[in-house]
NUBADREN-38722 format. One line per 8 residues: number of its first residue (from 1); their letters; for each residue y, z, x of C-alpha. Coordinates in nm, 4 decimals. Each point is the difference from the previous one (the first is absolute). Layout:
NUM = a = Y/Z/X  ...
// end
This chain:
1 = xxxxxxxx = 0.0000/0.0000/0.0000  0.3417/-0.0948/0.1418  0.2027/0.3035/0.1202  0.2836/-0.0679/-0.2461  -0.2383/-0.0102/-0.3005  -0.1846/0.3079/0.1249  0.3273/0.1913/0.0216  0.0854/-0.0987/-0.3564
9 = xxxxxxxx = -0.3402/0.1171/-0.1301  0.0328/0.3322/0.1794  0.3474/0.0428/-0.1483  -0.1302/-0.0617/-0.3543  -0.2863/0.2474/0.0515  0.2428/0.2600/0.1289  0.2269/-0.0421/-0.3020  -0.2904/0.0225/-0.2475
17 = xxxxxxxx = -0.1304/0.3101/0.1721  0.3361/0.1723/-0.0048  0.0816/-0.0949/0.3546  0.0713/0.3622/0.0911  0.3638/-0.0560/-0.0779  0.0100/0.3073/-0.2203  0.2901/0.0748/-0.2273  0.3703/0.0026/0.0875
25 = xxxxxxxx = 0.0963/0.2884/0.2253  0.2641/0.1171/-0.2466  -0.2588/0.0262/-0.2815  -0.2434/0.1813/0.2271  0.2696/0.2508/0.1001  0.0895/0.0627/-0.3647  -0.3660/0.0608/-0.0835  -0.0373/0.2451/0.2865
33 = xxxxxxxx = 0.3116/0.1876/-0.1169  -0.1489/0.0078/-0.3516  -0.3255/0.1305/0.1420  0.1710/0.2672/0.2124  0.1408/0.1692/-0.3131  -0.3503/0.0397/-0.1474  -0.2988/0.2123/0.0915  -0.3532/-0.0763/-0.1163
41 = xxxxxxxx = -0.2333/0.2274/0.1983  -0.3393/-0.0573/-0.1637  -0.0799/-0.3636/-0.0745  0.1577/-0.1641/0.3024  0.1454/-0.2934/-0.1894  0.2729/-0.0430/0.2605  -0.2468/-0.0231/0.2891  0.0121/-0.3789/-0.0273
49 = xxxxxxxx = 0.3792/-0.0067/0.0318  -0.0043/-0.0910/0.3688  0.0570/-0.3180/0.1933  0.2307/-0.2885/-0.0774  -0.1751/-0.1650/-0.2946  0.1109/0.2092/-0.2966  -0.0652/-0.2946/-0.2322  -0.3776/-0.0105/0.0246
57 = xxxxxxxx = -0.1099/0.3137/0.1817  0.1949/0.2837/-0.1621  -0.1631/0.1605/-0.3016  0.1952/-0.0506/-0.3233  0.2476/-0.2474/0.1506  0.0127/-0.3726/-0.0687  0.2466/-0.2743/0.0800  0.1288/-0.3171/-0.1552
65 = xxxxxxxx = -0.2109/-0.2800/0.1543  0.2983/-0.2328/0.0063  0.2643/0.2199/0.1576  -0.2208/0.2500/0.1823  0.2179/0.2824/-0.1343  -0.1424/0.3231/-0.1440  -0.0328/-0.0487/-0.3766  -0.2302/0.2756/-0.1275
73 = xxxxxxxx = -0.0664/0.3658/0.0748  -0.2776/0.1323/-0.2215  -0.1361/0.3492/0.0716  -0.1893/0.1767/-0.2789  -0.1441/0.3467/0.0389  -0.2774/-0.0607/-0.2499  -0.1085/-0.3165/0.1756  -0.1341/0.2143/0.2814
81 = xxxxxxxx = -0.0916/0.3211/-0.1793  -0.0888/0.0290/-0.3699  0.1407/0.3523/-0.0141  0.3315/-0.1260/0.1351  0.0991/-0.0016/0.3642  0.2660/0.2181/0.1525  0.3034/-0.1419/0.1706  0.3140/0.1914/0.0878
89 = xxxxxxxx = 0.3521/-0.1002/0.0939  0.2569/-0.2309/-0.1540  0.1004/-0.3655/-0.0192  0.2197/-0.0864/0.2954  0.3041/-0.2133/-0.0873  -0.1048/-0.2143/0.2967  -0.2387/-0.1725/-0.2398  0.3029/-0.1773/-0.1443
97 = xxxxxxxx = 0.0175/-0.2071/0.3171  -0.3015/-0.1885/-0.1408  0.2254/-0.2270/-0.1992  -0.2821/-0.2365/-0.1067  -0.2074/0.2789/-0.1557  -0.1451/-0.0867/-0.3423  -0.2394/0.2935/-0.0545  0.0255/0.3682/0.0840
105 = xxxxxxxx = -0.2913/0.2106/-0.1198  -0.0192/0.3583/0.1230  -0.2067/0.1518/-0.2772  -0.2060/0.3108/-0.0730  0.0547/0.1824/0.3272  0.1024/0.3228/-0.1767  0.2367/0.1373/0.2646  0.2488/-0.2715/0.0965
113 = xxxxxxxx = 0.3399/0.1430/-0.0915  0.3722/-0.0520/0.0396  0.2188/-0.2546/-0.1799  -0.0596/-0.3643/-0.0746  0.2167/-0.1683/0.2655  0.2969/-0.1638/-0.1777  -0.0147/-0.2863/0.2475  -0.3201/-0.1256/-0.1649
121 = xxxxxxxx = 0.2249/-0.1605/-0.2601  0.1283/-0.2335/0.2715  -0.3402/-0.1684/0.0457  0.0560/-0.3326/-0.1788  -0.3651/-0.1033/-0.0365  -0.1520/0.3323/-0.1108  -0.2341/-0.0552/-0.2959  -0.2196/0.3117/-0.0009
129 = xxxxxxxx = 0.1147/0.3570/0.0659  -0.2872/0.2417/-0.0648  0.0477/0.3614/0.1123  -0.2204/0.1719/-0.2608  -0.1642/0.3330/0.0717  0.2171/0.1624/0.2652  0.2826/0.2541/0.0176  0.3026/-0.2240/0.0143
137 = xxxxxxxx = 0.3129/0.1710/-0.1265  0.3608/-0.0860/-0.0693  0.1148/-0.2860/-0.2226  -0.1033/-0.3587/-0.0421  0.2623/-0.1947/0.2008  0.2999/-0.0856/-0.2191  0.0021/-0.3660/0.0979  -0.3725/-0.0594/-0.0657
145 = xxxxxxxx = 0.1195/-0.2901/-0.2171  0.0750/-0.1988/0.3168  -0.3731/-0.0714/0.0376  0.0049/-0.3143/-0.2097  -0.3627/-0.0882/0.0809  -0.1506/0.3430/-0.0623  -0.3017/-0.0307/-0.2330  -0.1603/0.3449/0.0461
153 = xxxxxxxx = 0.1821/0.3322/0.0306  -0.2380/0.2958/0.0073  0.1231/0.3442/0.1067  -0.2213/0.2020/-0.2358  -0.1363/0.3430/0.0891  0.2760/0.1062/0.2347  0.3003/0.2332/-0.0201  0.2648/-0.2629/-0.0683
161 = xxxxxxxx = 0.3136/0.1405/-0.1642  0.3345/-0.1322/-0.1127  0.0403/-0.2510/-0.2796  -0.1263/-0.3517/-0.0644  0.2492/-0.2220/0.1868  0.2131/-0.2206/-0.2223  -0.0759/-0.2909/0.2318  -0.3721/0.0197/-0.0825
169 = xxxxxxxx = 0.0598/-0.2280/-0.2985  0.1000/-0.2772/0.2415  -0.3557/-0.0311/0.1348  -0.0622/-0.3299/-0.1751  -0.3433/-0.0516/0.1628  -0.1380/0.3492/-0.0679  -0.3394/-0.0020/-0.1733  -0.1380/0.3501/0.0666
177 = xxxxxxxx = 0.2101/0.3184/0.0015  -0.1587/0.3414/0.0515  0.2290/0.3013/0.0398  -0.2369/0.2487/-0.1650  -0.0573/0.3579/0.1065  0.3259/0.0658/0.1830  0.3182/0.1975/-0.0676  0.2191/-0.2860/-0.1189
185 = xxxxxxxx = 0.2681/0.1071/-0.2471  0.2760/-0.1589/-0.2026  -0.0152/-0.2948/-0.2407  -0.1818/-0.3302/0.0011  0.2625/-0.2688/0.0730  0.1221/-0.1613/-0.3202  -0.0718/-0.3495/0.1324  -0.3576/0.0872/0.1008
193 = xxxxxxxx = -0.1112/-0.2843/-0.2259  0.1454/-0.2480/0.2490  -0.3228/0.0413/0.1990  -0.1446/-0.3038/-0.1756  -0.2951/-0.0438/0.2385  -0.1157/0.3616/-0.0306  -0.3480/0.0523/-0.1431  -0.0577/0.3683/0.0827
201 = xxxxxxxx = 0.2661/0.2745/-0.0130  -0.1520/0.3378/0.0864  0.2570/0.2816/0.0040  -0.2045/0.2953/-0.1261  0.0187/0.3594/0.1194  0.3594/0.0114/0.1145  0.3191/0.1591/-0.1332  0.1455/-0.3117/-0.1578
209 = xxxxxxxx = 0.2389/0.0698/-0.2876  0.2144/-0.1975/-0.2401  -0.1236/-0.2646/-0.2404  -0.2383/-0.2938/0.0243  0.2263/-0.3058/0.0432  -0.0365/-0.2511/-0.2806  0.0025/-0.2719/0.2667  -0.3631/0.0913/0.0791
217 = xxxxxxxx = -0.0949/-0.1902/-0.3135  0.1179/-0.3233/0.1645  -0.2539/0.0202/0.2843  -0.2309/-0.2853/-0.0901  -0.2607/0.0744/0.2691  -0.0164/0.3784/-0.0330  -0.3620/0.1032/-0.0658  -0.0035/0.3686/0.0975
225 = xxxxxxxx = 0.2826/0.2516/-0.0480  -0.0603/0.3631/0.0954  0.2878/0.2453/-0.0453  -0.2163/0.3066/-0.0721  0.0898/0.3538/0.1055  0.3715/-0.0431/0.0464  0.3071/0.1273/-0.1852  0.0798/-0.3142/-0.1953
233 = xxxxxxxx = 0.1758/0.0540/-0.3321  0.1332/-0.2038/-0.2883  -0.1906/-0.2416/-0.2201  -0.2646/-0.2567/0.0891  0.1788/-0.3383/0.0062  -0.1139/-0.2424/-0.2710  0.0016/-0.2692/0.2678  -0.3071/0.1491/0.1693
241 = xxxxxxxx = -0.2101/-0.1351/-0.2846  0.1213/-0.3509/0.0816  -0.1158/0.0033/0.3617  -0.2499/-0.2880/-0.0186  -0.2730/0.1062/0.2454  0.0376/0.3791/-0.0028  -0.3535/0.1460/0.0003  0.0488/0.3657/0.0989
249 = xxxxxxxx = 0.2909/0.2301/-0.0797  0.0084/0.3616/0.1137  0.2985/0.2023/-0.1227  -0.1769/0.3363/-0.0311  0.1474/0.3339/0.1055  0.3665/-0.0877/-0.0334  0.2783/0.1000/-0.2396  -0.0042/-0.3029/-0.2277
257 = xxxxxxxx = 0.1159/0.0363/-0.3585  0.0542/-0.2191/-0.3037  -0.2670/-0.2105/-0.1664  -0.2683/-0.2331/0.1298  0.1339/-0.3567/-0.0245  -0.1979/-0.2164/-0.2415  0.0128/-0.2749/0.2634  -0.2100/0.2134/0.2344
265 = xxxxxxxx = -0.2926/0.0196/-0.2416  0.0418/-0.3690/-0.0805  -0.0457/-0.0978/0.3651  -0.2959/-0.2321/0.0493  -0.0862/0.0832/0.3590  0.0477/0.3752/0.0247  -0.3351/0.1664/0.0759  0.1050/0.3418/0.1320
273 = xxxxxxxx = 0.2835/0.1931/-0.1640  0.0702/0.3613/0.0933  0.3009/0.1659/-0.1634  -0.1401/0.3541/0.0088  0.1981/0.3158/0.0758  0.3423/-0.1116/-0.1133  0.2182/0.0803/-0.3027  -0.0671/-0.3175/-0.1963
281 = xxxxxxxx = 0.0343/0.0410/-0.3761  -0.0250/-0.1910/-0.3240  -0.3017/-0.1845/-0.1328  -0.2420/-0.2168/0.1939  0.0850/-0.3667/-0.0670  -0.2462/-0.1593/-0.2398  -0.0276/-0.3096/0.2169  -0.3578/-0.0201/0.1285
289 = xxxxxxxx = -0.1978/-0.3191/-0.0489  -0.2774/-0.2190/0.1353  0.2110/-0.0521/0.3121  -0.0086/0.3750/0.0796  -0.2445/0.0743/0.2831  0.0543/0.3402/0.1587  -0.2255/0.1448/0.2638  0.2216/0.3104/-0.0194
297 = xxxxxxxx = 0.2653/0.1082/-0.2519  0.1420/0.3481/0.0593  0.2825/0.1328/-0.2181  -0.0895/0.3680/0.0290  0.2450/0.2901/0.0401  0.2916/-0.1563/-0.1876  0.1691/0.0585/-0.3356  -0.1509/-0.2854/-0.1972
305 = xxxxxxxx = -0.0188/0.0555/-0.3747  -0.1337/-0.1753/-0.3074  -0.3402/-0.1674/-0.0356  -0.2188/-0.1789/0.2499  0.0690/-0.3715/-0.0649  -0.2540/-0.1707/-0.2231  0.0158/-0.3143/0.2135  -0.1596/0.1899/0.2886
313 = xxxxxxxx = -0.3439/-0.0975/-0.1361  0.1017/-0.3659/0.0357  0.0285/0.0328/0.3785  -0.2462/-0.2120/0.1947  -0.0809/0.2956/0.2234  0.1211/0.3509/0.0762  -0.1998/0.1737/0.2714  0.1812/0.3278/0.0589
321 = xxxxxxxx = 0.2380/0.1331/-0.2652  0.1868/0.3316/0.0201  0.2369/0.0977/-0.2796  -0.0381/0.3740/0.0479  0.2834/0.2546/0.0056  0.2350/-0.1781/-0.2385  0.1127/0.0532/-0.3615  -0.2140/-0.2671/-0.1633
329 = xxxxxxxx = -0.1260/0.0510/-0.3540  -0.2228/-0.1719/-0.2543  -0.3406/-0.1634/-0.0243  -0.1261/-0.1917/0.2991  -0.0716/-0.3689/-0.0624  -0.3686/-0.0788/-0.0469  -0.1726/-0.2299/0.2477  -0.0058/-0.0907/0.3674
337 = xxxxxxxx = 0.1300/0.1250/0.2411  0.0478/0.3304/-0.1813  -0.3670/0.0300/-0.0875  -0.1060/0.0489/0.3635  0.2721/0.2438/0.1068  -0.0310/0.3754/0.0451  0.2056/0.2634/-0.1857  0.1836/0.0773/0.3268
345 = xxxxxxxx = 0.1808/-0.3343/-0.0338  0.1845/0.1433/-0.3027  0.0184/0.3712/0.0848  0.3075/0.2116/-0.0709  0.1704/-0.2126/-0.2607  0.1469/0.1209/-0.3287  -0.2457/-0.1155/-0.2616  -0.2242/-0.2873/0.1054
353 = xxxxxxxx = -0.3347/-0.0285/-0.1746  -0.2969/-0.2302/-0.0426  -0.2068/-0.1933/0.2530  -0.1083/0.2335/0.2833  0.2179/0.2741/-0.1513  -0.0776/0.2117/-0.3067  0.0037/-0.1906/-0.3261  0.3265/-0.0318/-0.1859
361 = x = 0.0422/0.2356/-0.2959
// end
């Protein structure tokens, strides 16, 4: 083989094999600064973070094949240890030097603490920010809305405080939002419904107050909304019943009042509805039909009065039903699903009778 052709072949082989070029020195330095702020003494996941080639040799790090720049950092505690690994330390702001980063996953390490670096909002390509299951504290950065490509924001199971930033509603690409189990207070932004790509909004177990914005009803892709165990007050917006693909709605353990919107029971896709432990009053809407298919319907611990709707027996399916601890009265409708329920589903009401309860007099 001629020397010139041989040199070309060797060059191609070297490129395909990685060529030992490694990643840019600036990216490698930023990764080492990120690593120096963390301590993981048991699993040794950082033992591979040596040498020049951080793109193919360093555990949890990957690079864009076109630019050679660091694109992803994905470190999950549960991926190495089912009981959850232990990692200590904080996120160094030096990570923000990785200006081509698209994914940052630092999840389920239990002991990583400190604030979320505000400079993360300057990473123009960031699509996934997953910090679930740690001890991060302080607020969500005010200008989180700058991350125009962010599709996943998950900071659940931490100690995040402060309020939901007003700029959050500017995240036009956001599909999954999980802020649950933190110490977030204050209201839900009034223009929350501008998150038109959002399919899951999980905000349970915080200290959120104020009302549910009516704009939520305009979220055409919202499938799961969980606002349980907060301090939300006011009435349930009628617009929630118009959300076209909403399948699960958890509003339990809040301070909601007023009546149940008829539109909510008329919804054709809602399969899980939990309004328990509020101060909801009035009668249950008589709006069930063949479109009604509930795996769980919990209205317990409210102030509902009047009869159980007769149309309930027209529902295609009701798996779990709990109407206990209300002020309901009258004869229960005869037929499915009431004929397979236990008396506990209707306990502590004013004067219900029939079905699994004592016969009406």
